[in-house]
C-alpha positions in Angstrom: -115.9 -124.8 113.0 -114.0 -128.0 113.6 -116.2 -130.0 111.5 -116.2 -127.7 108.6 -112.4 -127.9 109.2 -112.2 -131.5 109.2 -114.5 -132.0 105.9 -112.1 -128.7 104.4 -108.9 -130.9 105.0 -110.3 -133.7 103.7 -111.2 -132.5 100.3 -108.3 -130.2 100.4 -106.2 -133.4 100.6 -107.7 -135.3 98.2 -107.4 -132.8 95.5 -103.9 -131.2 96.0 -101.8 -133.8 97.7 -99.9 -135.6 95.0 -100.3 -139.7 95.0 -96.8 -140.2 95.6 -96.9 -138.5 98.7 -100.4 -139.6 100.3 -99.2 -142.2 102.4 -96.2 -140.1 104.0 -96.9 -138.4 107.6 -96.7 -134.9 108.2 -93.1 -133.5 109.7 -92.1 -130.7 111.5 -89.8 -128.4 110.2 -89.8 -125.6 112.5 -91.3 -126.5 116.2 -92.6 -123.7 117.8 -90.5 -122.8 121.1 -90.6 -121.4 124.7 -91.1 -117.7 124.7 -91.1 -115.1 127.2 -93.8 -111.7 127.2 -91.9 -109.0 128.1 -93.8 -106.1 129.7 -97.0 -105.7 127.1 -95.4 -107.3 123.9 -97.1 -110.5 122.6 -94.7 -113.1 121.5 -95.4 -114.8 117.8 -95.0 -118.7 117.4 -94.5 -120.6 113.9 -95.2 -123.8 112.7 -93.7 -125.3 109.6 -94.4 -128.7 108.6 -94.4 -131.3 105.3 -96.0 -132.8 104.0 -99.7 -131.1 105.7 -102.9 -130.4 104.1 -103.4 -128.8 107.1 -101.8 -127.3 110.3 -103.2 -125.2 113.4 -102.3 -124.0 117.2 -104.0 -125.9 119.9 -103.0 -123.5 123.2 -104.0 -125.3 126.6 -106.1 -128.0 124.9 -108.3 -125.6 123.1 -107.8 -125.0 119.1 -106.9 -121.4 118.3 -109.4 -119.3 116.3 -108.8 -120.0 112.8 -108.9 -115.9 112.3 -106.2 -115.5 114.7 -104.0 -118.3 112.4 -101.5 -116.7 109.5 -101.0 -119.7 107.2 -98.5 -120.0 104.0 -98.2 -122.6 101.4 -95.1 -123.2 99.8 -93.5 -125.8 97.8 -90.1 -127.2 99.0 -88.4 -127.1 94.9 -86.0 -129.5 96.0 -88.1 -132.4 96.9 -91.3 -130.9 95.5 -93.2 -131.4 98.5 -95.8 -128.9 99.7 -94.9 -126.9 102.7 -97.4 -124.9 105.6 -96.1 -122.5 107.6 -98.6 -120.7 110.4 -97.9 -118.0 113.1 -100.1 -117.0 115.9 -99.2 -113.6 118.4 -100.0 -114.6 122.0 -100.8 -111.8 124.0 -100.2 -110.8 127.4 -104.1 -111.1 128.3 -104.1 -114.5 127.1 -101.9 -115.5 129.2 -102.9 -113.8 132.5 -106.3 -115.2 131.7 -104.9 -118.6 133.3 -102.0 -117.3 135.5 -101.8 -119.0 138.5 -103.8 -122.0 137.7 -101.6 -123.2 135.1 -98.5 -122.4 132.5 -100.1 -121.5 129.4 -98.7 -123.5 126.7 -99.1 -123.8 123.0 -98.9 -126.8 120.5 -98.8 -127.2 116.5 -101.1 -129.9 115.1 -100.5 -130.8 111.3 -102.5 -132.9 109.1 -102.3 -135.0 106.0 -104.1 -138.0 104.6 -102.0 -140.5 106.3 -102.5 -139.0 109.8 -101.5 -136.3 112.4 -98.5 -135.2 114.3 -98.4 -132.7 116.9 -95.0 -130.6 117.8 -93.9 -130.1 121.4 -95.7 -127.6 123.8 -94.4 -124.0 123.4 -94.7 -122.9 127.3 -95.6 -118.8 127.2 -94.4 -116.9 130.6 -94.6 -113.5 131.7 -90.8 -112.7 132.3 -90.0 -109.7 135.0 -87.6 -109.4 137.7 -88.9 -108.2 141.4 -86.4 -105.6 142.8 -85.4 -106.7 146.2 -82.6 -109.2 146.3 -83.2 -111.8 148.8 -80.0 -111.7 150.0 -77.3 -108.6 149.8 -73.7 -108.5 150.2 -72.0 -107.0 153.4 -69.2 -104.7 154.3 -66.3 -106.8 155.9 -63.2 -105.6 157.8 -60.5 -108.0 156.8 -56.5 -108.8 157.5 -54.6 -109.4 154.4 -54.3 -112.6 153.0 -57.6 -113.6 155.0 -60.5 -115.7 152.9 -63.5 -113.2 151.9 -67.0 -114.3 151.1 -69.5 -111.9 150.4 -73.2 -113.4 149.8 -75.6 -112.6 146.9 -79.1 -114.2 146.6 -80.3 -112.6 143.8 -84.1 -111.0 143.0 -86.8 -113.5 142.3 -87.8 -113.3 137.9 -88.7 -114.7 134.9 -86.8 -116.0 133.1 -84.0 -116.9 136.5 -81.7 -113.7 136.7 -77.6 -114.1 135.8 -75.5 -112.8 138.3 -72.2 -110.6 138.0 -69.9 -109.1 140.8 -68.2 -105.3 140.4 -65.7 -104.2 142.3 -65.8 -100.0 142.0 -68.4 -100.6 139.2 -65.5 -102.7 137.1 -67.0 -105.9 136.2 -65.0 -109.2 138.2 -63.8 -112.0 135.8 -62.8 -114.4 137.7 -60.9 -116.3 134.3 -58.5 -113.1 134.4 -58.1 -113.1 137.9 -57.5 -116.5 139.8 -57.7 -115.2 143.4 -61.0 -114.9 142.9 -64.2 -117.1 141.4 -67.9 -117.0 141.6 -69.7 -120.0 143.2 -72.8 -121.7 142.0 -75.1 -120.4 144.7 -73.4 -116.9 143.1 -71.3 -115.8 146.2 -68.1 -114.0 145.4 -65.3 -115.8 147.0 -61.5 -113.9 147.4 -58.7 -116.8 148.1 -56.5 -114.3 150.0 -57.3 -110.9 150.6 -55.2 -108.1 149.1 -54.8 -104.2 149.4 -56.0 -104.1 145.8 -58.8 -105.7 146.8 -60.2 -102.9 149.2 -63.4 -101.4 147.5 -66.9 -101.1 146.8 -68.6 -104.7 146.0 -72.2 -104.6 144.3 -73.7 -107.7 143.0 -75.6 -107.2 139.8 -79.1 -109.9 138.5 -80.5 -109.1 135.2 -82.9 -110.8 132.3 -84.2 -110.2 129.4 -87.1 -107.6 132.0 -84.3 -105.6 134.1 -81.2 -105.0 135.5 -80.7 -105.0 139.3 -78.3 -103.6 141.8 -77.6 -104.4 145.2 -76.6 -102.0 147.8 -72.8 -101.6 147.7 -70.8 -103.7 150.6 -67.4 -101.9 151.6 -64.4 -104.4 151.6 -61.6 -102.9 153.4 -58.2 -105.0 153.7 -56.4 -103.7 156.7 -52.6 -104.6 157.7 -51.4 -104.6 161.4 -48.1 -102.7 162.1 -45.1 -104.7 162.7 -41.9 -103.4 164.8 -39.1 -103.3 162.5 -35.5 -104.1 164.4 -34.2 -102.1 166.6 -31.6 -99.9 166.3 -28.0 -100.0 167.7 -27.7 -98.0 170.8 -26.7 -94.3 169.8 -23.6 -92.7 171.7 -23.6 -92.2 174.8 -25.3 -87.8 175.3 -22.2 -87.2 177.5 -19.1 -86.5 176.6 -18.1 -87.1 180.5 -20.0 -88.5 183.2 -23.5 -89.6 183.3 -25.8 -89.6 180.0 -28.4 -91.5 178.3 -28.4 -93.3 175.1 -31.0 -94.3 173.0 -32.4 -97.2 170.7 -35.3 -97.0 167.9 -37.5 -99.0 166.5 -40.2 -98.2 163.6 -43.8 -99.5 163.3 -43.1 -100.4 159.5 -42.6 -104.2 159.3 -45.3 -103.8 157.8 -46.9 -100.0 158.8 -50.4 -100.3 159.7 -52.5 -99.4 157.0 -56.9 -98.6 156.5 -57.0 -99.0 160.4 -54.7 -101.9 161.3 -53.6 -102.0 164.7 -50.6 -100.2 165.3 -47.6 -101.2 167.6 -48.3 -102.3 170.9 -45.0 -101.1 172.9 -42.8 -98.4 172.9 -40.7 -97.7 169.9 -37.7 -95.5 171.4 -35.8 -97.2 174.8 -33.8 -94.9 176.8 -31.1 -96.1 178.9 -28.6 -94.6 181.4 -24.8 -94.6 180.5 -21.4 -93.4 182.0 -19.3 -91.9 179.2 -15.5 -92.4 180.3 -14.2 -89.1 180.5 -11.0 -88.8 178.3 -7.5 -88.9 179.9 -4.4 -87.0 178.8 -1.3 -88.2 179.1 1.6 -86.9 181.4 5.3 -86.8 181.9 6.6 -88.5 184.7 9.9 -87.3 186.2 12.9 -87.1 185.0 15.6 -89.7 185.5 19.2 -89.3 187.0 21.7 -88.3 184.3 23.8 -91.6 183.3 27.3 -91.9 183.5 29.6 -90.6 180.8 29.6 -92.6 178.3 33.0 -93.0 175.7 31.7 -90.8 173.6 31.5 -88.0 176.0 27.7 -87.7 175.8 25.3 -88.6 179.2 21.2 -89.1 179.0 18.4 -89.1 180.9 14.3 -90.2 180.1 10.9 -89.8 181.0 7.7 -92.0 180.5 4.1 -90.8 179.9 2.8 -92.9 182.7 1.5 -89.9 185.4 -1.3 -90.3 183.9 -1.1 -92.9 180.9 -3.3 -91.2 177.8 -6.8 -93.0 177.9 -10.7 -92.9 176.4 -9.3 -90.5 173.4 -6.8 -88.4 175.6 -4.1 -86.5 174.1 -0.8 -87.8 174.2 2.1 -86.4 176.0 4.3 -83.5 174.1 7.5 -83.1 174.0 11.0 -85.6 174.3 11.0 -89.1 176.0 15.1 -88.5 175.9 17.4 -85.9 176.2 21.2 -86.3 176.4 24.0 -83.8 177.0 27.7 -83.6 176.3 30.1 -84.6 179.2 32.7 -82.2 180.7 36.6 -82.1 179.3 37.2 -83.9 182.9 33.9 -86.6 183.1 35.0 -87.7 179.9 36.8 -91.3 180.3 40.8 -90.9 179.2 42.9 -94.3 177.8 45.2 -95.4 180.1 48.0 -98.9 180.0 46.9 -102.0 181.0 48.4 -101.5 184.5 46.9 -98.4 185.2 43.5 -99.7 184.7 44.0 -103.3 186.7 44.9 -100.6 189.5 42.1 -98.8 189.1 39.9 -101.7 188.9 41.0 -103.2 192.7 40.8 -99.2 194.6 36.9 -99.0 192.8 36.3 -102.8 194.6 38.1 -101.4 197.9 35.6 -98.6 198.2 32.6 -100.8 197.8 33.5 -102.9 200.0 34.0 -100.3 202.7 30.7 -99.0 201.9 28.9 -102.1 202.1 30.0 -102.7 205.8 29.3 -99.2 207.1 26.0 -99.5 206.3 25.5 -102.9 207.8 27.0 -101.1 210.9 24.7 -98.1 210.7 21.7 -100.5 210.3 22.3 -102.1 213.3 22.6 -99.5 215.8 19.4 -97.9 214.5 17.4 -101.2 215.4 19.3 -100.9 218.7 18.2 -97.4 219.4 14.6 -97.8 218.2 13.9 -100.8 220.8 15.1 -98.7 223.3 12.7 -95.8 222.7 10.0 -97.9 221.9 9.5 -98.9 225.7 9.8 -95.5 227.3 9.0 -92.5 224.3 5.1 -91.7 222.9 4.1 -90.6 219.6 4.3 -87.2 219.9 2.1 -86.4 217.6 -0.7 -87.5 219.9 0.4 -84.1 221.8 0.2 -81.5 219.2 -2.6 -82.7 217.1 -5.7 -80.8 216.8 -9.0 -79.9 215.4 -8.5 -77.6 212.8 -10.8 -74.8 212.5 -14.2 -75.6 210.4 -14.7 -72.7 207.9 -18.6 -71.2 208.2 -19.9 -70.1 204.9 -21.9 -66.7 205.1 -25.1 -66.6 205.3 -27.0 -66.3 201.6 -28.8 -63.0 201.4 -32.5 -63.4 201.4 -34.2 -64.8 198.3 -30.6 -65.7 196.9 -31.6 -69.9 197.3 -34.0 -69.0 194.0 -30.8 -68.3 191.8 -29.0 -71.3 192.2 -29.1 -73.9 189.5 -27.7 -73.4 185.8 -28.8 -74.8 182.6 -26.9 -77.2 180.9 -25.6 -74.7 177.8 -23.1 -77.6 176.5 -24.9 -77.9 173.3 -24.3 -74.4 172.6 -21.3 -73.2 170.9 -20.8 -70.1 172.9 -20.0 -69.4 176.8 -23.8 -68.5 178.4 -24.4 -65.9 180.5 -28.3 -66.1 182.1 -29.1 -68.4 185.0 -31.7 -71.3 185.5 -33.5 -70.8 188.7 -35.6 -73.2 191.0 -36.8 -73.1 194.5 -35.7 -74.8 197.4 -38.9 -74.9 200.2 -36.5 -74.2 203.5 -40.0 -74.3 205.4 -40.2 -76.5 208.6 -41.9 -79.8 208.6 -42.5 -82.3 211.3 -42.7 -86.1 211.3 -45.6 -88.5 211.3 -46.2 -92.1 211.8 -49.2 -94.4 211.5 -51.0 -93.8 214.9 -55.1 -93.4 216.1 -57.1 -90.7 214.8 -56.9 -87.1 216.4 -58.1 -86.4 219.3 -61.2 -85.1 219.7 -61.7 -81.3 219.5 -61.8 -79.2 222.7 -65.4 -77.4 222.7 -65.5 -74.1 220.8 -62.5 -74.9 219.0 -64.6 -74.5 215.6 -67.8 -73.1 214.8 -70.0 -73.4 212.1 -71.9 -69.9 211.1 -73.6 -69.9 207.6 -72.0 -73.3 206.7 -68.4 -71.8 206.8 -65.7 -73.5 209.4 -64.0 -70.8 211.4 -60.8 -71.9 213.2 -57.5 -70.7 213.4 -54.9 -73.0 210.5 -52.2 -72.0 212.9 -53.9 -73.7 215.8 -54.6 -76.5 213.9 -51.0 -77.3 212.9 -50.1 -77.0 216.1 -52.3 -79.2 217.4 -51.5 -81.9 214.3 -47.9 -81.7 215.3 -48.5 -83.3 218.5 -49.9 -86.2 216.8 -48.0 -89.3 216.1 -48.9 -90.7 212.3 -48.0 -87.3 210.0 -44.7 -87.5 207.8 -43.3 -84.6 206.3 -46.2 -82.6 206.7 -45.3 -79.1 205.8 -46.3 -76.3 208.3 -47.6 -74.3 205.3 -50.7 -72.7 206.2 -51.3 -70.9 203.0 -50.5 -74.3 200.8 -53.1 -76.4 203.3 -56.9 -76.6 204.2 -58.5 -78.4 207.8 -61.5 -78.6 208.8 -64.0 -80.7 211.1 -66.7 -82.8 209.3 -69.6 -85.1 210.0 -72.0 -87.0 208.2 -73.1 -84.3 206.4 -69.8 -84.0 204.9 -68.4 -81.0 203.4 -65.4 -79.4 201.5 -62.1 -78.6 201.8 -60.3 -76.3 199.1 -56.6 -75.0 198.9 -57.3 -71.5 197.2 -55.6 -70.8 193.8 -54.5 -74.4 193.1 -57.3 -76.2 191.8 -57.0 -79.0 194.5 -60.0 -79.6 196.3 -61.4 -82.6 198.5 -65.1 -83.3 198.2 -66.7 -85.1 201.1 -70.2 -86.6 200.3 -73.0 -86.4 202.9 -73.0 -90.1 204.7 -69.2 -90.6 203.2 -68.3 -90.3 207.4 -70.0 -92.5 209.5 -73.3 -91.2 211.5 -71.6 -90.4 214.7 -68.5 -90.0 214.1 -66.9 -86.2 213.9 -62.9 -86.2 211.7 -60.7 -83.3 211.6 -59.9 -83.3 207.7 -56.9 -82.1 206.4 -55.7 -81.3 202.7 -52.6 -79.7 201.9 -50.2 -79.6 198.9 -46.8 -80.9 198.7 -43.6 -79.3 197.1 -41.8 -81.7 195.1 -38.3 -81.4 196.5 -40.5 -82.5 199.9 -40.9 -85.8 198.9 -38.6 -88.0 196.7 -40.9 -89.8 194.3 -39.0 -92.5 192.3 -39.2 -92.2 188.9 -37.5 -93.8 185.6 -37.5 -93.9 182.5 -39.4 -92.4 180.5 -41.6 -91.2 183.7 -42.4 -88.1 184.7 -44.8 -86.5 187.4 -48.0 -85.2 186.2 -50.0 -83.5 189.2 -49.0 -82.1 192.1 -48.5 -84.5 194.9 -51.5 -84.1 197.7 -51.7 -85.2 201.0 -55.5 -85.7 202.4 -55.8 -87.4 205.6 -55.6 -88.3 208.5 -54.6 -91.9 207.2 -56.8 -94.9 208.3 -59.9 -93.1 208.6 -63.5 -95.2 208.0 -65.4 -93.4 205.1 -68.7 -95.1 204.2 -68.1 -94.2 200.7 -65.4 -92.7 198.4 -64.7 -89.1 198.6 -63.7 -86.9 195.6 -60.3 -85.4 195.8 -59.6 -82.8 192.3 -56.4 -81.7 191.4 -54.9 -80.2 187.9 -52.4 -82.6 185.6 -50.6 -81.5 182.7 -50.6 -84.5 180.2 -52.1 -83.9 177.2 -55.0 -86.0 178.4 -54.7 -88.9 175.3 -54.4 -92.3 176.6 -53.1 -93.6 173.8 -50.2 -91.5 174.6 -49.7 -92.3 178.1 -49.7 -95.4 181.1 -50.8 -93.1 183.8 -50.5 -94.8 187.3 -51.7 -92.9 190.6 -49.0 -93.8 193.0 -49.5 -93.5 196.9 -47.2 -93.0 199.7 -47.8 -95.8 202.3 -46.7 -95.8 205.9 -43.0 -96.6 205.4 -42.8 -93.5 202.5 -42.6 -95.9 200.0 -44.3 -95.2 197.0 -46.9 -97.8 195.5 -49.2 -97.9 192.1 -52.4 -98.3 193.4 -54.5 -97.5 190.1 -53.6 -97.8 186.0 -55.5 -95.1 184.5 -57.7 -96.9 181.7 -57.3 -100.4 183.4 -59.8 -99.6 187.0 -61.6 -102.2 188.3 -64.8 -100.9 190.0 -64.0 -103.4 193.4 -60.3 -100.9 194.1 -60.8 -98.4 196.1 -59.8 -95.9 193.7 -60.8 -95.3 190.4 -59.8 -91.4 188.1 -61.7 -89.9 185.4 -59.3 -88.1 183.6 -60.7 -84.6 182.0 -58.6 -82.3 179.7 -56.8 -80.1 182.5 -58.3 -81.9 185.8 -58.5 -85.3 187.5 -61.5 -86.2 189.2 -60.1 -88.9 192.2 -62.7 -91.2 194.1 -60.9 -92.9 196.6 -62.2 -94.8 199.6 -58.4 -94.2 201.3 -57.0 -91.2 202.6 -53.1 -90.6 202.4 -50.5 -88.8 199.7 -51.1 -89.4 196.2 -49.8 -88.1 193.1 -50.2 -88.9 189.1 -47.1 -90.1 187.5 -47.1 -90.9 183.7 -45.0 -93.2 181.4 -44.8 -91.9 177.8 -45.8 -94.8 175.3 -44.3 -93.0 172.4 -42.6 -90.1 171.0 -45.9 -87.7 170.6 -46.6 -87.9 174.0 -46.4 -84.3 175.5 -46.7 -82.5 178.6 -48.6 -78.8 178.7 -45.9 -76.1 180.1 -47.0 -72.8 181.4 -44.8 -70.1 179.8 -44.5 -67.1 182.0 -42.6 -63.8 181.7 -41.6 -61.6 184.7 -39.6 -58.7 184.6 -38.4 -56.0 187.6 -41.4 -53.6 188.7 -38.6 -50.9 189.1 -35.3 -50.3 187.0 -32.7 -47.5 188.1 -29.8 -48.8 186.1 -29.4 -49.7 182.7 -29.3 -53.4 183.0 -32.8 -55.1 183.0 -33.8 -58.4 183.4 -36.8 -60.1 181.8 -37.1 -63.5 183.4 -39.2 -66.7 181.6 -40.2 -69.4 183.6 -41.0 -73.2 182.1 -43.3 -74.8 184.1 -46.1 -77.5 184.8 -49.5 -76.2 183.4 -50.7 -76.6 187.1 -52.5 -73.4 189.3 -50.6 -74.8 192.3 -47.5 -74.4 190.3 -48.3 -71.0 189.0 -49.9 -69.8 192.3 -46.2 -70.9 193.5 -43.7 -69.0 191.4 -46.7 -66.0 191.6 -45.8 -65.7 195.1 -42.3 -65.8 194.8 -42.1 -62.8 191.9 -44.6 -61.1 194.4 -41.6 -61.3 197.1 -39.0 -60.6 194.6 -40.9 -57.5 193.4 -41.0 -58.9 190.2 -44.3 -57.9 187.6 -45.8 -60.1 184.6 -45.2 -58.5 181.2 -47.5 -60.4 179.4 -50.3 -63.4 179.5 -49.1 -66.9 179.8 -48.9 -69.1 176.7 -49.0 -73.3 176.7 -46.9 -74.8 175.5 -46.9 -78.9 174.4 -43.2 -80.1 175.5 -43.1 -83.9 173.6 -41.2 -86.8 174.5 -38.7 -86.6 172.0 -35.2 -86.4 173.6 -35.0 -82.6 172.3 -34.2 -79.8 174.5 -36.4 -76.6 174.9 -34.6 -73.4 173.5 -35.0 -69.6 174.1 -34.3 -66.7 172.5 -34.6 -62.6 171.9 -34.9 -61.1 168.8 -35.7 -58.0 167.5 -35.0 -55.4 169.6 -34.2 -51.6 168.6 -30.0 -51.9 168.1 -30.2 -48.0 168.5 -31.7 -48.4 172.3 -30.8 -51.6 173.7 -28.3 -54.6 173.3 -28.7 -58.4 174.6 -25.7 -59.7 177.0 -26.1 -62.7 176.6 -22.9 -64.1 174.1 -25.0 -66.9 172.3 -27.6 -66.8 170.1 -29.9 -68.6 172.4 -30.2 -70.3 176.1 -31.0 -73.9 176.1 -32.9 -76.1 178.9 -32.2 -79.8 178.7 -34.6 -82.1 177.6 -34.0 -84.4 180.7 -34.4 -80.5 183.2 -37.8 -80.8 182.0 -39.1 -84.0 182.2 -37.0 -86.0 184.8 -36.1 -83.1 186.8 -36.8 -82.9 190.4 -38.3 -78.8 190.2 -41.6 -78.3 188.9 -40.3 -74.8 187.2 -37.3 -73.6 185.7 -36.5 -70.1 183.9 -33.9 -68.5 182.4 -32.7 -65.1 182.5 -32.5 -62.6 179.5 -29.9 -59.8 180.8 -31.0 -56.4 178.6 -28.8 -53.2 178.8 -30.4 -49.7 177.7 -27.9 -47.3 176.1 -29.1 -44.6 178.7 -31.7 -44.0 181.4 -33.6 -41.9 179.3 -34.8 -45.3 177.2 -37.9 -46.9 178.4 -40.2 -48.4 175.8 -39.1 -52.0 175.1 -39.9 -54.1 171.9 -38.9 -56.8 171.3 -39.8 -60.8 170.4 -39.4 -63.3 173.2 -39.2 -67.1 171.3 -39.2 -70.3 172.8 -39.7 -73.7 171.3 -38.4 -77.1 171.5 -35.8 -78.5 168.5 -38.1 -80.0 166.1 -41.4 -79.3 168.1 -43.8 -76.8 168.9 -43.1 -73.1 169.6 -44.7 -70.0 171.7 -43.6 -66.6 171.0 -44.3 -63.3 172.9 -44.7 -59.6 171.1 -43.6 -57.2 173.7 -43.8 -53.6 173.9 -44.5 -51.8 177.2 -42.6 -49.0 179.0 -40.1 -50.3 181.7 -40.9 -47.3 183.7 -44.8 -46.2 183.7 -46.2 -49.7 183.7 -45.9 -50.4 187.5 -48.3 -53.8 188.0 -47.4 -55.9 190.7 -47.4 -59.6 191.0 -50.5 -59.7 193.0 -52.4 -57.3 191.0 -55.1 -58.2 188.2 -52.9 -60.8 187.1 -52.8 -63.1 190.6 -56.0 -64.8 190.8 -57.8 -64.4 193.8 -60.0 -67.4 195.1 -62.4 -65.8 197.6 -63.5 -69.6 198.1 -63.3 -70.4 201.6 -60.9 -72.9 202.4 -63.3 -75.3 204.4 -67.0 -75.6 204.1 -69.1 -78.0 206.5 -72.2 -79.4 205.7 -75.3 -77.7 203.3 -73.4 -74.7 202.3 -70.7 -76.8 201.1 -73.1 -78.2 198.3 -75.9 -76.7 195.1 -78.1 -79.4 196.1 -79.8 -79.3 199.0 -79.7 -82.4 201.5 -83.2 -83.1 201.6 -83.8 -82.6 197.6 -80.3 -84.6 197.2 -82.0 -87.6 198.9 -85.7 -87.6 196.9 -83.3 -87.4 193.6 -82.1 -90.9 194.5 -84.4 -92.1 195.8 -86.5 -91.0 192.4 -83.5 -92.6 190.5 -81.6 -95.7 192.0 -84.4 -97.9 191.3 -84.4 -99.6 187.8 -87.0 -98.2 185.6 -87.7 -100.1 182.2 -87.8 -97.3 180.1 -84.6 -96.1 181.0 -85.7 -93.6 182.9 -83.3 -93.7 185.9 -79.4 -93.1 186.9 -78.3 -94.5 183.5 -79.8 -92.0 181.6 -78.9 -89.1 184.2 -75.2 -90.3 183.7 -75.6 -90.0 179.8 -77.5 -86.3 180.1 -74.5 -85.5 181.9 -72.2 -87.0 179.3 -70.9 -89.7 182.8 -71.5 -93.0 180.6 -67.9 -93.8 180.4 -68.2 -95.1 184.2 -71.1 -96.5 184.0 -69.7 -99.8 185.5 -68.3 -97.6 188.1 -71.8 -96.0 189.3 -73.2 -99.5 188.9 -71.3 -101.2 191.5 -72.0 -98.5 194.2 -75.1 -98.9 196.6 -76.5 -95.5 195.2 -75.5 -94.9 192.0 -77.3 -91.3 191.4 -75.6 -90.5 195.1 -72.3 -91.1 192.9 -73.2 -89.6 189.9 -74.5 -86.5 192.2 -71.0 -86.3 193.8 -68.9 -85.9 190.6 -71.5 -83.3 189.4 -70.6 -81.3 192.3 -66.7 -81.5 192.8 -66.8 -80.4 188.5 -69.6 -77.7 189.0 -68.7 -76.0 192.2 -67.7 -72.7 191.0 -69.8 -73.0 187.6 -72.4 -74.9 188.0 -76.1 -73.7 187.5 -78.4 -75.9 189.5 -81.1 -74.8 187.0 -79.3 -76.7 184.0 -79.6 -79.7 186.7 -83.0 -79.0 187.2 -83.9 -79.5 182.8 -81.7 -82.4 182.5 -84.5 -84.0 185.6 -87.3 -82.6 183.5 -86.4 -84.0 180.3 -86.0 -87.7 181.7 -89.6 -87.3 182.9 -89.6 -86.9 187.0 -91.6 -84.8 188.1 -88.9 -84.4 191.0 -87.3 -81.7 188.9 -89.9 -79.1 190.4 -88.1 -79.4 193.6 -85.2 -77.4 192.6 -87.5 -74.3 192.6 -88.2 -74.8 196.2 -86.4 -72.3 198.9 -83.6 -72.9 201.1 -85.7 -71.7 204.3 -88.6 -74.7 202.9 -85.8 -77.1 202.7 
């Protein structure tokens, strides 16, 4: 075929090429260019040459068959030169035959009588674009004005993919936004992040084959909050005397956005202030009348100096100068000059006589005084005696419950209700640091079925002989006592939510301790509170102090905070031997090396303690969003024979011990509970608590309250010395035959949350006493010693600990037990103990003593994959 082409070329050249152009070499007017095969579509290569006798394609060094050529011959009208054009089609199959060995190329060859010319090589490649990016952008959270770098490496492709960036599906154009640019390696750079730069960023790669999008990367530009400047101090809340003033700032400089950190510190500062009371002016005594003047008038004066007006007080009302006409005899008369001289001489003589007389009197008085000093004693010594002391009559029983009146100065009308508090008058005996209790005599305590039988009164009398007690009240109803050894046990104060779990091995073997648990009345101990601090729990004493413990005991007690540590700085305070209070723990910053550790639940605090003593939780609000839970309880008289009917509304800390105290007090008063208790979140917003009664049938009842509402000041609740306060609404029925009472009683914090009670009852028929179904009677034994105090038998407990304490490669150890019991927050604390499993089981016992299901714990053990779960089915007798 090649020889035939050459022969044809020679014949054609001599026959058709004009002699004038026979000495010209062919040159290419159009040369083939690189092409890409997209999918299965063939590409066409074109070549044009002049002058030429023949023109063909050579691909990868081999001539393309003549049948595959499409040749066209024309003549250039301007030069009369012959022009030849040849085209060929290249398919995907042709290229794939040599794929991987070499690149596929084609070249055009043109002949003339003078010689041969070759065009440039045209490379034919199969176009593609892979699906997966070699590097995709990653989401970031960046601060305002921070530089942002988003990396992107597009997928491999032929031809090389072009890259563009999109923000929220809109193409980013660096030419129109100088704050962004795209690097040569396709990375996107934002010089200074703006809030508008927050969005979803996508890297887009595209070529002639396809268009690929990366996964979206979310860029979140956040703003950390900053404090504004403090406002000026507000005026003192008291018009006269001690009060409070505050100043505030806001987290608006700038305001935190997109998850930026809030401002640290308090947004409100409070300070005590003393307002100087206004002093109204008062007149002094009138001076003596002046001599009668020439105008026949005399005058006298007084001054506004007793006292002088001050601090906005009123000035004196009335005249400060009075005048009066003289009588005709007093009015001076005009006389001649000689008479005037005689008058003046007489006046001088009288003055001299009076002066001499005064001197004589003074001398005589001094001489008599000297004579009397030696002989006469002061008679007042003989006559002065003790004045009789007035002794007030004793108050009637329970009258101490109705002593505190609420501050109703904020209302415009007078207040008729009462705000009451209870002062505990139970006896106390002192306690100082000293040795432990003497051992109990034989037979003073016995164990029967795990219950500790002892006489609490006898125990208290024995404790009173010891030297290390400090203000421990002799209140058997709010105390629990017991004797324990290494098997441990539990002390519970019924109906208070207060208990002390003494785990096995907490008391060293060979030791026997007499341990007590008691709840202190708040008025018994003066707990120092300052600023925004408030008491969140009962004050609990457990002891004796100084006992040696091998492992921590768990003290459980209620608290009344909203359990949000972002709103509070909650501290555990302990009273030392000198009686002063000191901080021993800050919630959220516990150290495992310290003797105290705390788990704060929604309503209960579990305190791990290696030392016994008097403890309490004190909270300091970090901002005005912090809230205490108040329990609102309504009582009335169980029997009413008069027209007046009283409804008492108690506002107390939402803890069981305070509720029990109020219930016991109302039982003594003969009161009855008239509705279910409600819970109110009382915020540290400086706003008072208001109470009002509405919607009474006016035809049968009327309120004797003169104001529209009663109000309890904020600081009486937040920083007051009483854990409960109450107001009384006195109603009057118009007839003794009226027994049905319907009304709406509302309790709310000004600009805050509120609760309402819808009352509808018969005051004569409903005679439920306080100690009926509403008084929660806890039948749990106050003291349990040994195995009966625990749900998990002692031998089973030891097997579980030995099985889970050792670390397991697959994690099936105590760590998984903590996770399944939702205690993983305390992993570091558990890990610091010699037996982490035993501490976890101690906490489970403390949480589930009343409601725990040991089968559920067995299920958890089975999920962990420990065969020891089967031992829960062993009977108590076998253990």
